[in-house]
C-alpha positions as CSV (number, residue, x, y, z in Angstrom):
1,M,-0.1,-0.4,-0.4
2,I,0.9,3.3,-0.9
3,H,1.7,5.7,2.3
4,N,1.4,9.4,1.7
5,T,3.1,11.5,5.4
6,R,3.4,14.6,6.2
7,F,6.0,16.6,8.9
8,N,4.3,19.8,10.2
9,P,6.2,21.3,12.5
10,T,4.9,24.3,14.5
11,I,8.1,27.6,13.6
12,N,8.7,28.3,17.1
13,G,12.3,27.2,16.9
14,P,15.1,24.5,16.1
15,L,14.6,20.6,14.9
16,H,16.2,18.8,17.5
17,L,16.9,14.9,17.9
18,G,12.9,14.6,18.7
19,H,11.8,16.3,15.7
20,L,13.7,13.9,14.3
21,Y,13.5,11.1,15.2
22,V,9.5,11.5,14.0
23,L,10.1,12.9,10.4
24,L,12.8,10.4,10.0
25,I,9.6,7.8,10.7
26,N,7.0,10.0,8.3
27,F,9.6,10.5,5.3
28,F,10.6,6.6,5.6
29,E,7.3,5.1,5.9
30,A,6.4,7.8,2.2
31,R,9.5,6.3,0.8
32,N,10.0,2.7,0.9
33,S,5.4,1.8,0.0
34,G,6.2,4.6,-3.4
35,G,4.2,7.8,-1.6
36,K,5.7,11.3,-0.9
37,F,6.4,13.1,2.0
38,I,5.3,16.8,2.4
39,L,6.8,18.5,4.7
40,R,4.5,21.5,5.6
41,F,5.5,24.5,8.4
42,D,2.7,25.1,10.8
43,D,3.6,29.0,10.5
44,T,-0.4,30.3,11.0
45,Q,-0.7,29.9,15.0
46,L,-1.1,33.3,15.9
47,G,-0.1,33.1,19.6
48,W,4.1,31.7,18.1
49,N,4.0,34.8,16.0
50,Y,2.9,37.5,17.0
51,R,5.6,36.3,20.0
52,L,8.8,35.8,17.4
53,G,7.5,38.2,14.8
54,P,7.8,37.5,10.9
55,V,12.2,37.9,11.1
56,K,12.2,34.8,13.5
57,V,9.5,33.0,11.3
58,A,11.3,32.9,8.4
59,N,14.9,32.2,10.3
60,F,13.5,29.0,12.0
61,K,11.8,28.1,8.1
62,A,15.4,28.4,7.5
63,G,16.8,26.6,9.7
64,L,14.9,23.8,8.9
65,V,15.6,23.6,5.4
66,H,19.6,23.7,6.0
67,D,19.2,21.2,8.4
68,L,17.4,18.9,6.2
69,D,19.9,20.0,3.2
70,W,22.7,18.9,5.9
71,L,21.2,15.3,6.7
72,G,20.7,14.7,3.2
73,I,16.8,14.9,3.7
74,Q,14.3,15.6,0.6
75,P,10.9,16.4,1.6
76,D,8.9,15.4,-1.0
77,L,7.6,19.2,-1.8
78,Y,7.9,22.4,1.1
79,E,4.3,23.2,1.7
80,S,3.6,26.4,4.2
81,Q,0.0,26.6,5.2
82,A,0.3,30.5,5.9
83,E,0.5,31.2,2.9
84,R,-1.9,28.5,0.5
85,M,-4.9,29.7,3.6
86,E,-6.7,31.7,1.4
87,E,-7.5,28.2,-0.6
88,V,-8.2,26.1,2.3
89,E,-10.2,28.7,4.4
90,R,-12.7,29.0,0.6
91,L,-13.4,25.8,0.8
92,M,-14.6,25.5,3.8
93,R,-17.3,28.0,3.6
94,D,-18.1,27.7,-0.3
95,I,-17.7,23.8,-1.1
96,F,-18.2,22.0,3.5
97,H,-20.4,25.2,4.5
98,Y,-18.3,25.5,7.5
99,D,-16.6,28.5,8.9
100,P,-15.0,28.3,11.8
101,A,-14.8,31.3,14.8
102,P,-11.9,33.5,14.0
103,E,-10.8,34.3,17.3
104,Q,-9.6,30.8,18.0
105,Y,-5.8,30.1,18.8
106,A,-4.3,26.7,20.5
107,P,-2.8,27.5,24.5
108,D,0.7,27.4,24.6
109,F,0.4,23.6,26.3
110,S,-2.0,21.8,29.6
111,S,-0.2,19.2,31.6
112,A,-2.3,15.9,33.1
113,T,-1.6,13.4,35.2
114,L,-1.6,9.6,33.5
115,A,-0.5,6.0,35.2
116,G,1.5,7.5,37.7
117,C,3.8,9.9,35.2
118,I,3.8,13.6,34.0
119,H,2.3,15.0,30.7
120,H,2.2,17.3,28.5
121,F,-0.8,17.6,25.7
122,Y,-1.2,20.3,22.8
123,P,-4.6,21.2,23.6
124,Y,-6.8,21.9,19.4
125,T,-9.5,24.0,18.6
126,D,-11.9,23.6,16.1
127,R,-9.9,26.5,14.0
128,L,-7.1,25.0,13.6
129,T,-7.6,20.7,13.4
130,S,-10.5,21.6,10.5
131,E,-7.9,23.6,8.7
132,K,-5.2,20.9,9.2
133,V,-8.0,18.1,8.0
134,I,-8.3,20.3,4.5
135,F,-4.5,20.3,4.7
136,D,-4.2,17.0,4.8
137,M,-7.2,15.7,2.1
138,L,-5.7,18.3,-0.4
139,D,-2.3,17.0,0.5
140,G,-3.7,13.5,-0.2
141,I,-2.0,12.2,3.5
142,T,-3.5,8.7,4.0
143,W,-1.5,8.0,7.4
144,L,-0.3,10.5,10.7
145,I,2.6,8.8,12.6
146,R,3.1,12.1,15.1
147,G,4.1,13.0,18.1
148,M,1.7,10.8,20.9
149,D,1.8,15.1,22.7
150,L,-0.6,15.4,20.0
151,I,-2.9,12.5,20.7
152,T,-6.2,15.3,22.0
153,E,-6.3,16.7,18.5
154,D,-7.8,12.9,17.4
155,C,-11.0,12.2,18.4
156,L,-11.6,16.4,17.1
157,Y,-9.8,15.3,13.8
158,I,-11.6,12.4,13.1
159,H,-15.3,14.5,14.2
160,Y,-14.3,16.6,11.2
161,C,-13.9,14.0,8.2
162,H,-16.9,12.8,9.0
163,K,-18.3,15.9,9.6
164,F,-16.5,17.2,6.0
165,N,-17.2,13.6,4.4
166,I,-13.4,13.3,4.1
167,S,-10.9,9.6,4.3
168,I,-10.2,9.7,8.0
169,P,-6.2,9.0,7.1
170,R,-4.9,6.6,9.2
171,R,-2.5,7.1,12.5
172,D,-0.4,6.2,15.4
173,Y,1.3,8.2,17.2
174,V,5.2,8.3,19.2
175,P,6.2,9.1,22.5
176,R,8.6,11.4,22.3
177,L,11.8,10.3,23.4
178,Y,13.6,10.2,27.0
179,C,17.0,10.6,27.9
180,G,16.9,11.8,31.2
181,K,16.3,15.2,30.3
182,D,12.7,17.0,28.8
183,I,14.3,17.4,24.8
184,S,11.7,19.5,23.0
185,K,12.5,22.6,21.5
186,T,11.3,24.7,24.8
187,A,13.8,23.3,26.4
188,G,16.5,24.5,23.7
189,Q,18.5,21.4,24.4
190,F,19.7,18.5,22.2
191,K,19.4,20.7,18.4
192,L,20.5,19.3,15.6
193,E,22.9,22.9,15.4
194,D,24.2,21.2,18.7
195,Y,25.3,17.9,16.8
196,R,26.5,19.7,14.0
197,R,29.0,21.9,15.7
198,Q,30.4,19.3,17.8
199,G,31.4,17.6,14.9
200,Y,28.3,15.1,14.0
201,S,28.6,13.5,10.5
202,P,24.5,12.9,8.8
203,D,26.0,9.2,8.5
204,E,26.7,9.7,12.5
205,L,24.0,11.1,13.9
206,L,22.0,9.2,11.7
207,A,23.5,5.7,12.5
208,Q,23.2,6.7,17.0
209,L,19.6,7.6,16.3
210,A,18.4,4.1,14.8
211,L,21.0,2.2,16.9
212,D,18.6,3.0,19.6
213,C,15.0,3.8,18.0
214,L,14.6,3.4,14.8
215,D,14.9,-0.1,14.1
216,K,12.4,-1.5,12.0
217,P,9.6,1.8,12.6
218,G,7.1,0.4,10.6
219,W,6.8,-2.8,11.9
220,Q,6.4,-1.6,15.6
221,F,3.4,1.2,15.4
222,D,0.0,-0.5,17.1
223,H,-1.0,3.0,17.9
224,I,0.9,4.2,20.0
225,K,5.2,3.3,20.0
226,P,6.8,2.3,23.7
227,V,9.3,4.9,24.1
228,P,12.2,4.9,23.0
229,T,15.8,6.2,24.6
230,L,18.2,7.4,23.6
231,G,21.9,6.2,25.0
232,P,24.5,8.9,27.0
233,W,25.8,9.4,23.4
234,A,22.7,12.1,23.1
235,S,23.7,14.1,26.3
236,E,27.5,13.4,26.0
237,A,27.0,15.8,22.6
238,L,25.8,18.2,24.7
239,S,29.8,18.5,27.2
């Protein structure tokens, strides 16, 4: 079966190992099936755009492209949500007869305690999720492989697929990488640029990551993948 996948990063910081992990799974699942892999910039979130400003957002986009060029990873398409938003909103109004509240945007994050552990989740609003459903339809996405912090959007995503009479893509969620420290943009650690400065080559970085958590990724999915743990190399390169 051919799988079309996408990586849809919020443009609020540089790529880190956690991004690379999810990105690689999407990239290779598409390539191995003869499908396409799309990198779509999530550059329409009002809170981040206001906080960072257009210059920083543009720099983060350029840095992401530079990181992937360095790694030798070439998506079939780079896409900006902001550049296609007028088209998406027109479709929602004229074809699907739906006009979500314009002032809605996602909070930064919330947290919940599950199974004795603190998990951070990123809430979604009707507007953000309905737009993503339309973007995915236009791009022909058939498989969503995303971080487990986005699992809170799952029911809302399915709701809008039903509402718009759109086929529901296969959906799987992968936990954040574990390395004894938070791997996130806000923590500011484990960035790809850090490893580049430490002298890692693209092949070395990809081999280390694959050794720890990318063995046969397509065979391990059952909606939620076990937590992958990075070896000491990930922290040692930061010291």
